[in-house]
A tleap script that builds the chain and sets N, CA, C and O, in Angstrom:
source leaprc.protein.ff14SB
mol = sequence {
  NMET VAL PHE TRP ARG LYS GLN PRO ILE LEU
  LYS GLY TYR VAL SER GLU ILE ASP ARG PHE
  LEU ARG GLU PHE ASP HIE GLN SER LYS ALA
  SER SER VAL ALA ARG GLY ALA GLU GLU ALA
  LYS TYR ARG GLU LEU ASN ALA LEU ARG ASP
  ASN SER ALA ALA PRO GLN ARG SER ARG VAL
  ILE TRP GLU ASP ASP GLN CILE
}
set mol.1.N position { 5.728 57.710 24.286 }
set mol.1.CA position { 6.298 56.502 24.851 }
set mol.1.C position { 6.050 56.515 26.352 }
set mol.1.O position { 6.354 57.489 27.041 }
set mol.2.N position { 5.495 55.418 26.841 }
set mol.2.CA position { 5.155 55.329 28.254 }
set mol.2.C position { 6.104 54.349 28.936 }
set mol.2.O position { 6.274 53.213 28.495 }
set mol.3.N position { 6.710 54.810 30.011 }
set mol.3.CA position { 7.575 53.940 30.797 }
set mol.3.C position { 6.832 53.570 32.073 }
set mol.3.O position { 6.848 54.320 33.049 }
set mol.4.N position { 6.194 52.434 32.061 }
set mol.4.CA position { 5.396 52.029 33.218 }
set mol.4.C position { 6.226 51.296 34.252 }
set mol.4.O position { 5.788 51.145 35.393 }
set mol.5.N position { 7.410 50.837 33.886 }
set mol.5.CA position { 8.259 50.105 34.829 }
set mol.5.C position { 9.211 51.101 35.486 }
set mol.5.O position { 10.049 51.707 34.818 }
set mol.6.N position { 9.074 51.258 36.776 }
set mol.6.CA position { 9.895 52.227 37.498 }
set mol.6.C position { 11.218 51.633 37.958 }
set mol.6.O position { 12.199 52.356 38.133 }
set mol.7.N position { 11.249 50.291 38.159 }
set mol.7.CA position { 12.471 49.655 38.625 }
set mol.7.C position { 13.046 48.784 37.505 }
set mol.7.O position { 12.300 48.208 36.712 }
set mol.8.N position { 14.356 48.696 37.449 }
set mol.8.CA position { 14.954 47.857 36.407 }
set mol.8.C position { 14.709 46.364 36.685 }
set mol.8.O position { 14.503 45.953 37.827 }
set mol.9.N position { 14.738 45.588 35.633 }
set mol.9.CA position { 14.563 44.136 35.763 }
set mol.9.C position { 15.847 43.544 36.323 }
set mol.9.O position { 16.934 43.802 35.806 }
set mol.10.N position { 15.722 42.763 37.362 }
set mol.10.CA position { 16.883 42.111 37.953 }
set mol.10.C position { 17.058 40.742 37.283 }
set mol.10.O position { 16.374 39.782 37.638 }
set mol.11.N position { 17.961 40.658 36.331 }
set mol.11.CA position { 18.126 39.432 35.565 }
set mol.11.C position { 18.881 38.356 36.334 }
set mol.11.O position { 18.707 37.171 36.049 }
set mol.12.N position { 19.697 38.724 37.278 }
set mol.12.CA position { 20.458 37.742 38.032 }
set mol.12.C position { 19.787 37.330 39.328 }
set mol.12.O position { 20.404 36.652 40.150 }
set mol.13.N position { 18.544 37.720 39.527 }
set mol.13.CA position { 17.833 37.446 40.777 }
set mol.13.C position { 17.427 35.980 40.858 }
set mol.13.O position { 16.898 35.417 39.900 }
set mol.14.N position { 17.681 35.369 42.011 }
set mol.14.CA position { 17.254 33.998 42.288 }
set mol.14.C position { 16.391 34.051 43.540 }
set mol.14.O position { 16.837 34.507 44.593 }
set mol.15.N position { 15.164 33.587 43.419 }
set mol.15.CA position { 14.240 33.676 44.549 }
set mol.15.C position { 14.625 32.674 45.639 }
set mol.15.O position { 15.420 31.760 45.421 }
set mol.16.N position { 14.045 32.872 46.795 }
set mol.16.CA position { 14.311 31.998 47.935 }
set mol.16.C position { 13.866 30.564 47.645 }
set mol.16.O position { 14.561 29.613 48.003 }
set mol.17.N position { 12.721 30.409 47.004 }
set mol.17.CA position { 12.225 29.068 46.697 }
set mol.17.C position { 13.121 28.391 45.663 }
set mol.17.O position { 13.333 27.180 45.730 }
set mol.18.N position { 13.654 29.166 44.697 }
set mol.18.CA position { 14.575 28.593 43.717 }
set mol.18.C position { 15.866 28.112 44.376 }
set mol.18.O position { 16.395 27.056 44.029 }
set mol.19.N position { 16.365 28.896 45.328 }
set mol.19.CA position { 17.566 28.474 46.064 }
set mol.19.C position { 17.286 27.191 46.847 }
set mol.19.O position { 18.111 26.278 46.863 }
set mol.20.N position { 16.120 27.124 47.496 }
set mol.20.CA position { 15.749 25.939 48.270 }
set mol.20.C position { 15.658 24.710 47.367 }
set mol.20.O position { 16.189 23.651 47.701 }
set mol.21.N position { 14.980 24.850 46.216 }
set mol.21.CA position { 14.819 23.712 45.316 }
set mol.21.C position { 16.150 23.258 44.727 }
set mol.21.O position { 16.377 22.059 44.568 }
set mol.22.N position { 17.023 24.191 44.406 }
set mol.22.CA position { 18.342 23.832 43.883 }
set mol.22.C position { 19.139 23.056 44.934 }
set mol.22.O position { 19.782 22.056 44.617 }
set mol.23.N position { 19.093 23.522 46.179 }
set mol.23.CA position { 19.791 22.832 47.266 }
set mol.23.C position { 19.178 21.449 47.507 }
set mol.23.O position { 19.898 20.476 47.735 }
set mol.24.N position { 17.875 21.371 47.456 }
set mol.24.CA position { 17.178 20.101 47.663 }
set mol.24.C position { 17.546 19.089 46.583 }
set mol.24.O position { 17.728 17.907 46.871 }
set mol.25.N position { 17.654 19.553 45.344 }
set mol.25.CA position { 18.021 18.663 44.242 }
set mol.25.C position { 19.445 18.135 44.381 }
set mol.25.O position { 19.737 17.021 43.946 }
set mol.26.N position { 20.321 18.913 44.973 }
set mol.26.CA position { 21.719 18.511 45.099 }
set mol.26.C position { 21.986 17.631 46.311 }
set mol.26.O position { 23.072 17.065 46.430 }
set mol.27.N position { 21.036 17.507 47.194 }
set mol.27.CA position { 21.225 16.654 48.365 }
set mol.27.C position { 21.186 15.199 47.935 }
set mol.27.O position { 20.312 14.797 47.167 }
set mol.28.N position { 22.119 14.420 48.423 }
set mol.28.CA position { 22.178 13.015 48.019 }
set mol.28.C position { 21.123 12.168 48.716 }
set mol.28.O position { 20.710 11.141 48.179 }
set mol.29.N position { 20.682 12.574 49.894 }
set mol.29.CA position { 19.712 11.785 50.642 }
set mol.29.C position { 18.308 12.357 50.524 }
set mol.29.O position { 17.488 12.192 51.427 }
set mol.30.N position { 18.031 13.025 49.417 }
set mol.30.CA position { 16.729 13.648 49.239 }
set mol.30.C position { 15.667 12.645 48.822 }
set mol.30.O position { 14.476 12.953 48.870 }
set mol.31.N position { 16.078 11.447 48.414 }
set mol.31.CA position { 15.085 10.485 47.943 }
set mol.31.C position { 14.599 9.596 49.081 }
set mol.31.O position { 15.360 9.260 49.988 }
set mol.32.N position { 13.357 9.230 49.026 }
set mol.32.CA position { 12.755 8.377 50.037 }
set mol.32.C position { 12.952 6.914 49.655 }
set mol.32.O position { 13.508 6.611 48.600 }
set mol.33.N position { 12.500 6.026 50.504 }
set mol.33.CA position { 12.592 4.596 50.237 }
set mol.33.C position { 11.752 4.236 49.016 }
set mol.33.O position { 12.174 3.438 48.178 }
set mol.34.N position { 10.572 4.821 48.920 }
set mol.34.CA position { 9.691 4.538 47.787 }
set mol.34.C position { 10.309 5.027 46.478 }
set mol.34.O position { 10.216 4.354 45.451 }
set mol.35.N position { 10.931 6.187 46.521 }
set mol.35.CA position { 11.571 6.707 45.308 }
set mol.35.C position { 12.753 5.831 44.911 }
set mol.35.O position { 12.977 5.594 43.724 }
set mol.36.N position { 13.507 5.352 45.890 }
set mol.36.CA position { 14.621 4.450 45.600 }
set mol.36.C position { 14.146 3.153 44.974 }
set mol.36.O position { 14.772 2.644 44.045 }
set mol.37.N position { 13.028 2.608 45.481 }
set mol.37.CA position { 12.464 1.382 44.912 }
set mol.37.C position { 11.991 1.621 43.483 }
set mol.37.O position { 12.169 0.768 42.613 }
set mol.38.N position { 11.393 2.772 43.247 }
set mol.38.CA position { 10.917 3.087 41.900 }
set mol.38.C position { 12.095 3.255 40.937 }
set mol.38.O position { 12.034 2.796 39.796 }
set mol.39.N position { 13.165 3.910 41.392 }
set mol.39.CA position { 14.351 4.064 40.544 }
set mol.39.C position { 14.960 2.711 40.215 }
set mol.39.O position { 15.373 2.483 39.078 }
set mol.40.N position { 15.024 1.800 41.195 }
set mol.40.CA position { 15.566 0.459 40.952 }
set mol.40.C position { 14.695 -0.309 39.969 }
set mol.40.O position { 15.206 -1.015 39.100 }
set mol.41.N position { 13.385 -0.173 40.106 }
set mol.41.CA position { 12.450 -0.856 39.208 }
set mol.41.C position { 12.664 -0.412 37.765 }
set mol.41.O position { 12.759 -1.242 36.861 }
set mol.42.N position { 12.739 0.902 37.556 }
set mol.42.CA position { 12.901 1.407 36.196 }
set mol.42.C position { 14.309 1.177 35.667 }
set mol.42.O position { 14.494 1.043 34.458 }
set mol.43.N position { 15.307 1.128 36.547 }
set mol.43.CA position { 16.660 0.791 36.118 }
set mol.43.C position { 16.680 -0.623 35.555 }
set mol.43.O position { 17.303 -0.878 34.524 }
set mol.44.N position { 15.990 -1.552 36.241 }
set mol.44.CA position { 15.906 -2.935 35.773 }
set mol.44.C position { 15.118 -3.035 34.466 }
set mol.44.O position { 15.532 -3.736 33.543 }
set mol.45.N position { 13.982 -2.335 34.387 }
set mol.45.CA position { 13.184 -2.360 33.159 }
set mol.45.C position { 13.965 -1.798 31.973 }
set mol.45.O position { 13.910 -2.348 30.873 }
set mol.46.N position { 14.688 -0.709 32.197 }
set mol.46.CA position { 15.474 -0.128 31.112 }
set mol.46.C position { 16.604 -1.059 30.688 }
set mol.46.O position { 16.917 -1.142 29.501 }
set mol.47.N position { 17.217 -1.756 31.633 }
set mol.47.CA position { 18.265 -2.707 31.283 }
set mol.47.C position { 17.688 -3.864 30.467 }
set mol.47.O position { 18.307 -4.306 29.499 }
set mol.48.N position { 16.523 -4.350 30.845 }
set mol.48.CA position { 15.886 -5.413 30.073 }
set mol.48.C position { 15.521 -4.939 28.675 }
set mol.48.O position { 15.662 -5.688 27.708 }
set mol.49.N position { 15.060 -3.717 28.564 }
set mol.49.CA position { 14.681 -3.164 27.261 }
set mol.49.C position { 15.919 -2.957 26.385 }
set mol.49.O position { 15.913 -3.323 25.210 }
set mol.50.N position { 16.964 -2.381 26.943 }
set mol.50.CA position { 18.128 -2.000 26.156 }
set mol.50.C position { 19.058 -3.168 25.851 }
set mol.50.O position { 19.732 -3.160 24.821 }
set mol.51.N position { 19.108 -4.167 26.718 }
set mol.51.CA position { 20.056 -5.258 26.559 }
set mol.51.C position { 19.389 -6.578 26.225 }
set mol.51.O position { 19.956 -7.640 26.478 }
set mol.52.N position { 18.207 -6.526 25.667 }
set mol.52.CA position { 17.497 -7.766 25.389 }
set mol.52.C position { 17.970 -8.355 24.076 }
set mol.52.O position { 18.383 -7.643 23.161 }
set mol.53.N position { 17.900 -9.658 24.009 }
set mol.53.CA position { 18.211 -10.369 22.775 }
set mol.53.C position { 16.913 -11.020 22.309 }
set mol.53.O position { 16.170 -11.597 23.104 }
set mol.54.N position { 16.662 -10.921 21.040 }
set mol.54.CA position { 15.441 -11.516 20.506 }
set mol.54.C position { 15.537 -13.031 20.633 }
set mol.54.O position { 16.586 -13.610 20.352 }
set mol.55.N position { 14.457 -13.675 21.052 }
set mol.55.CA position { 14.504 -15.138 21.186 }
set mol.55.C position { 14.674 -15.788 19.808 }
set mol.55.O position { 14.074 -15.356 18.824 }
set mol.56.N position { 15.489 -16.813 19.763 }
set mol.56.CA position { 15.725 -17.522 18.515 }
set mol.56.C position { 14.573 -18.480 18.262 }
set mol.56.O position { 14.180 -19.241 19.147 }
set mol.57.N position { 14.042 -18.439 17.069 }
set mol.57.CA position { 12.939 -19.336 16.718 }
set mol.57.C position { 13.517 -20.683 16.312 }
set mol.57.O position { 14.536 -20.767 15.626 }
set mol.58.N position { 12.851 -21.713 16.746 }
set mol.58.CA position { 13.352 -23.054 16.441 }
set mol.58.C position { 12.985 -23.491 15.028 }
set mol.58.O position { 13.628 -24.376 14.463 }
set mol.59.N position { 11.977 -22.888 14.468 }
set mol.59.CA position { 11.589 -23.259 13.111 }
set mol.59.C position { 11.213 -22.013 12.326 }
set mol.59.O position { 10.977 -20.950 12.901 }
set mol.60.N position { 11.162 -22.150 11.043 }
set mol.60.CA position { 10.766 -21.061 10.174 }
set mol.60.C position { 9.248 -21.006 10.173 }
set mol.60.O position { 8.582 -22.038 10.252 }
set mol.61.N position { 8.708 -19.809 10.083 }
set mol.61.CA position { 7.253 -19.636 10.109 }
set mol.61.C position { 6.625 -20.327 8.911 }
set mol.61.O position { 5.582 -20.967 9.038 }
set mol.62.N position { 7.238 -20.204 7.778 }
set mol.62.CA position { 6.705 -20.856 6.582 }
set mol.62.C position { 7.570 -22.056 6.241 }
set mol.62.O position { 8.771 -22.069 6.514 }
set mol.63.N position { 6.979 -23.016 5.670 }
set mol.63.CA position { 7.727 -24.207 5.254 }
set mol.63.C position { 7.412 -24.475 3.795 }
set mol.63.O position { 6.246 -24.518 3.401 }
set mol.64.N position { 8.441 -24.654 3.003 }
set mol.64.CA position { 8.283 -24.815 1.561 }
set mol.64.C position { 7.665 -26.154 1.186 }
set mol.64.O position { 7.032 -26.260 0.135 }
set mol.65.N position { 7.830 -27.168 2.007 }
set mol.65.CA position { 7.358 -28.492 1.617 }
set mol.65.C position { 5.848 -28.666 1.765 }
set mol.65.O position { 5.318 -29.689 1.332 }
set mol.66.N position { 5.148 -27.723 2.350 }
set mol.66.CA position { 3.698 -27.861 2.503 }
set mol.66.C position { 2.922 -27.230 1.351 }
set mol.66.O position { 1.691 -27.252 1.356 }
set mol.67.N position { 3.599 -26.683 0.392 }
set mol.67.CA position { 2.917 -26.013 -0.725 }
set mol.67.C position { 2.353 -27.007 -1.698 }
set mol.67.O position { 1.747 -26.619 -2.696 }
savepdb mol mol.pdb
quit
């Protein structure tokens, strides 16, 4: 049996970049103007998709009297 790992694995280790990214994600003003516009655009599109009502047809596609 070969033990090639001399140091134990640090399971609770958080790297500096991970700490930075976590802090960046939690900042409320991290979004730019363009990102805010994109979020508003997709918020509107999702509302239109989720809350849409199918248009009512004024007539039936088929009509029995033309047979």
